[in-house]
C-alpha positions as CSV (number, residue, x, y, z in Angstrom):
1,M,-11.4,-5.9,-24.8
2,L,-10.1,-2.4,-24.5
3,E,-11.4,-0.3,-27.3
4,I,-9.3,2.6,-28.8
5,F,-10.6,5.7,-30.4
6,V,-8.8,8.5,-32.3
7,C,-10.2,11.9,-33.1
8,E,-7.8,13.9,-35.2
9,D,-8.8,16.2,-38.0
10,D,-5.4,16.2,-39.8
11,P,-5.5,13.1,-42.1
12,E,-1.7,12.7,-42.1
13,Q,-1.4,12.9,-38.3
14,R,-4.4,10.6,-37.9
15,K,-2.8,8.0,-40.2
16,R,0.5,8.2,-38.2
17,L,-1.4,7.7,-34.9
18,N,-3.3,4.8,-36.3
19,S,0.0,3.2,-37.4
20,Y,1.6,3.6,-33.9
21,I,-1.4,2.1,-32.2
22,E,-2.1,-0.8,-34.6
23,N,1.5,-1.8,-34.9
24,Y,2.0,-1.9,-31.2
25,I,-1.2,-3.9,-30.5
26,M,-0.1,-6.4,-33.1
27,M,3.5,-6.7,-31.8
28,E,2.5,-7.1,-28.2
29,N,-0.6,-9.2,-29.0
30,L,-2.7,-7.0,-26.7
31,D,-6.4,-7.5,-26.1
32,M,-7.2,-4.2,-27.8
33,K,-8.7,-2.9,-31.0
34,L,-8.7,0.5,-32.8
35,V,-12.4,0.8,-33.2
36,I,-12.8,4.3,-34.6
37,S,-10.3,6.7,-36.2
38,T,-12.0,9.9,-37.4
39,G,-11.9,13.6,-37.8
40,R,-15.4,14.1,-36.5
41,S,-16.4,14.0,-32.8
42,K,-19.9,12.9,-33.8
43,D,-18.6,9.5,-35.0
44,I,-17.3,8.7,-31.5
45,L,-20.3,10.0,-29.6
46,D,-22.7,8.1,-31.9
47,Y,-20.8,4.9,-31.1
48,L,-20.8,5.5,-27.4
49,Q,-24.5,6.2,-27.3
50,N,-25.1,2.7,-28.7
51,N,-22.4,0.6,-27.0
52,R,-21.1,0.0,-23.5
53,V,-17.4,0.8,-23.7
54,T,-14.3,0.9,-21.6
55,G,-12.0,2.9,-23.9
56,L,-8.7,4.6,-24.6
57,Y,-9.2,7.9,-26.4
58,F,-6.6,10.0,-28.3
59,L,-8.2,13.4,-28.9
60,D,-6.8,16.3,-30.8
61,V,-7.5,19.5,-28.8
62,D,-7.9,21.8,-31.7
63,L,-10.5,20.1,-33.9
64,Q,-11.7,22.0,-36.9
65,E,-15.3,22.1,-35.7
66,E,-17.4,23.9,-33.1
67,K,-16.6,21.3,-30.4
68,S,-13.0,21.3,-29.1
69,G,-11.3,18.0,-28.2
70,I,-11.6,18.9,-24.5
71,A,-15.3,19.5,-24.8
72,L,-15.5,16.1,-26.6
73,G,-13.6,14.6,-23.7
74,A,-16.2,15.9,-21.3
75,E,-19.0,14.4,-23.3
76,I,-17.1,11.0,-23.5
77,R,-17.0,11.0,-19.7
78,Q,-20.9,10.9,-19.7
79,Y,-20.8,7.6,-21.4
80,D,-17.5,6.0,-20.3
81,S,-16.6,7.1,-16.8
82,L,-13.6,4.8,-16.6
83,G,-12.1,5.5,-20.0
84,A,-8.6,6.8,-20.4
85,I,-8.4,10.1,-22.2
86,V,-5.2,11.4,-23.8
87,F,-5.1,14.9,-25.4
88,V,-2.8,15.4,-28.4
89,T,-2.2,19.1,-29.0
90,T,0.0,21.8,-30.4
91,H,-1.5,24.1,-27.7
92,S,-0.2,22.9,-24.4
93,E,-1.3,26.2,-22.8
94,L,-4.9,25.0,-23.2
95,T,-4.6,22.1,-20.9
96,Y,-6.0,24.2,-18.0
97,L,-9.4,23.8,-19.8
98,T,-9.5,20.2,-18.7
99,F,-10.1,21.5,-15.2
100,T,-12.9,23.9,-16.4
101,Y,-14.6,21.0,-18.2
102,K,-13.8,18.5,-15.3
103,V,-12.1,16.0,-17.6
104,E,-9.6,13.7,-15.9
105,A,-6.9,13.2,-18.5
106,M,-4.4,10.4,-18.4
107,D,-1.8,12.3,-20.5
108,Y,-1.1,15.3,-22.7
109,I,1.0,14.7,-25.8
110,T,2.5,17.8,-27.4
111,K,2.9,17.9,-31.2
112,D,6.3,19.4,-31.5
113,K,9.8,18.3,-32.7
114,F,10.9,17.7,-29.1
115,T,8.3,15.0,-28.3
116,D,8.7,11.4,-29.3
117,I,5.0,11.0,-30.1
118,R,5.2,7.3,-30.9
119,Q,6.9,6.5,-27.6
120,R,4.3,8.6,-25.6
121,V,1.4,6.8,-27.4
122,I,3.0,3.4,-26.5
123,E,3.3,4.5,-22.8
124,C,-0.3,5.5,-22.8
125,I,-1.4,2.2,-24.3
126,D,0.6,0.3,-21.7
127,T,-0.8,2.3,-18.8
128,A,-4.4,2.0,-20.0
129,N,-3.9,-1.7,-20.5
130,T,-2.5,-2.2,-17.0
131,R,-5.5,-0.4,-15.5
132,Y,-8.0,-2.3,-17.6
133,L,-6.5,-5.7,-16.6
134,Q,-6.4,-4.7,-12.9
135,N,-10.1,-3.8,-13.0
136,K,-10.9,-7.0,-14.9
137,Y,-9.0,-9.3,-12.6
138,N,-10.1,-7.5,-9.4
139,N,-13.6,-8.1,-10.6
140,I,-14.8,-4.6,-9.8
141,K,-18.5,-4.9,-10.2
142,K,-20.3,-2.0,-12.0
143,F,-23.9,-1.1,-11.9
144,Q,-24.8,0.1,-15.4
145,T,-28.0,1.6,-16.7
146,K,-29.2,4.2,-19.2
147,S,-30.3,7.6,-18.1
148,G,-31.9,9.4,-21.1
149,D,-29.4,9.0,-23.9
150,K,-26.4,8.5,-21.5
151,M,-24.9,5.2,-20.3
152,I,-24.3,5.4,-16.5
153,S,-21.7,3.2,-14.7
154,V,-21.3,3.2,-10.9
155,D,-19.0,1.0,-8.9
156,Y,-21.2,-1.2,-6.6
157,N,-18.9,-0.2,-3.7
158,D,-20.0,3.4,-4.2
159,I,-23.7,2.8,-4.1
160,L,-25.5,3.9,-0.9
161,F,-29.1,3.2,-1.6
162,F,-31.9,3.3,-4.1
163,E,-35.3,5.1,-3.7
164,T,-38.4,5.3,-5.8
165,S,-38.7,8.7,-7.6
166,P,-41.7,10.9,-7.5
167,Q,-41.7,10.4,-11.3
168,L,-43.6,7.3,-12.2
169,H,-41.5,4.1,-12.9
170,K,-38.2,5.8,-12.0
171,I,-35.6,5.1,-9.4
172,I,-33.0,7.4,-7.9
173,L,-29.6,5.9,-7.2
174,H,-27.7,7.6,-4.4
175,A,-23.9,7.0,-4.7
176,K,-21.1,8.5,-2.6
177,N,-20.5,11.4,-5.0
178,R,-23.6,11.7,-7.2
179,Q,-27.3,10.8,-7.8
180,V,-28.7,9.2,-10.9
181,E,-32.3,8.8,-12.0
182,F,-33.3,6.0,-14.3
183,Y,-36.3,3.8,-15.2
184,G,-36.5,0.6,-13.2
185,K,-38.0,-1.4,-10.4
186,L,-36.7,-1.9,-6.8
187,K,-37.5,-5.6,-7.0
188,D,-35.2,-6.0,-9.9
189,I,-32.4,-4.1,-8.0
190,L,-32.7,-6.6,-5.1
191,E,-31.7,-9.5,-7.4
192,M,-28.5,-7.8,-8.6
193,D,-26.3,-8.2,-5.5
194,S,-26.5,-9.8,-2.1
195,R,-25.4,-6.5,-0.5
196,F,-28.8,-4.9,-1.4
197,Y,-31.5,-5.1,1.2
198,R,-35.1,-4.0,1.0
199,C,-35.5,-1.8,4.1
200,H,-38.7,0.0,3.1
201,N,-41.3,-0.2,0.3
202,S,-39.6,2.7,-1.3
203,F,-35.9,2.0,-0.4
204,V,-33.2,-0.6,-1.1
205,V,-30.0,-0.1,0.9
206,N,-26.4,-1.3,0.3
207,K,-25.7,-3.0,3.6
208,D,-21.9,-2.5,3.3
209,N,-22.3,1.3,3.4
210,I,-24.4,1.6,6.5
211,A,-22.8,3.6,9.3
212,E,-25.6,3.2,11.9
213,V,-29.2,2.2,12.3
214,D,-31.6,4.2,14.4
215,T,-34.4,1.7,15.1
216,K,-36.4,4.2,17.2
217,N,-36.7,6.8,14.4
218,R,-36.4,4.1,11.7
219,E,-33.5,5.9,10.0
220,I,-30.4,4.5,8.4
221,R,-27.3,6.7,8.4
222,M,-25.0,6.0,5.5
223,I,-21.2,6.4,5.6
224,N,-21.3,9.8,4.0
225,G,-24.0,11.1,6.4
226,E,-27.0,10.7,4.0
227,I,-30.2,9.3,5.6
228,C,-32.1,6.3,4.2
229,Y,-35.4,5.2,5.8
230,A,-36.6,1.9,7.1
231,S,-40.0,0.6,7.9
232,S,-40.9,-1.4,11.0
233,R,-41.6,-4.4,8.8
234,F,-38.0,-4.6,7.5
235,L,-36.1,-3.4,10.6
236,G,-35.5,-6.9,11.9
237,G,-33.2,-7.7,9.0
238,L,-31.0,-4.7,9.9
239,K,-30.4,-5.4,13.5
240,D,-27.5,-7.7,13.0
241,I,-25.8,-5.6,10.3
242,I,-24.3,-2.9,12.5
243,P,-24.6,-1.8,16.2
244,H,-27.2,0.9,16.8
């Protein structure tokens, strides 16, 4: 189910948004639910800390608290990397801040007399629903784990390799565009997907993202140029994966 969140500090505008969302969900019989509608950013963040969520978020930019709606969007991204974020604002000139905070927004809805807010909300719901169903039916597999108080989600296709961390009982995940450190064991990683191969006592590699194997130097070059290491004991299982 796609979960919907509203953070709007004006009670009347929040009530109106809730009505647009709930009426449309009911009329179209969508697999969605308005989970939280609040004037406080903390209510949403507390929920995300304790639940794995793929969400649609309608956020007022000018919240009457220290945290702006755009700053809230940046924090939401730490827990829900695939969520659709929509900013609802009277200050369209502030949209540039989404680039400063590195928040990928699906839409900006301006609160003015020229904007059909109800129709824009419906369009955002339809777009978010389409993306959600595409991901669901394409069976895009996600690796999910907790890192501190953040929930991390990484597409299996983007995983390069895992290595043991210098910090006891921790693993470093190397993805195409980031690294994540979390508590875990390499032997548990191996059981998660057939693409994962134990190439070294300290490394598990995603076979699909190998560019070349240097058997002489026992190095595995990944598709982004990163180097993963292999031991002579496990090299045999790599020889048929890719020419070297």
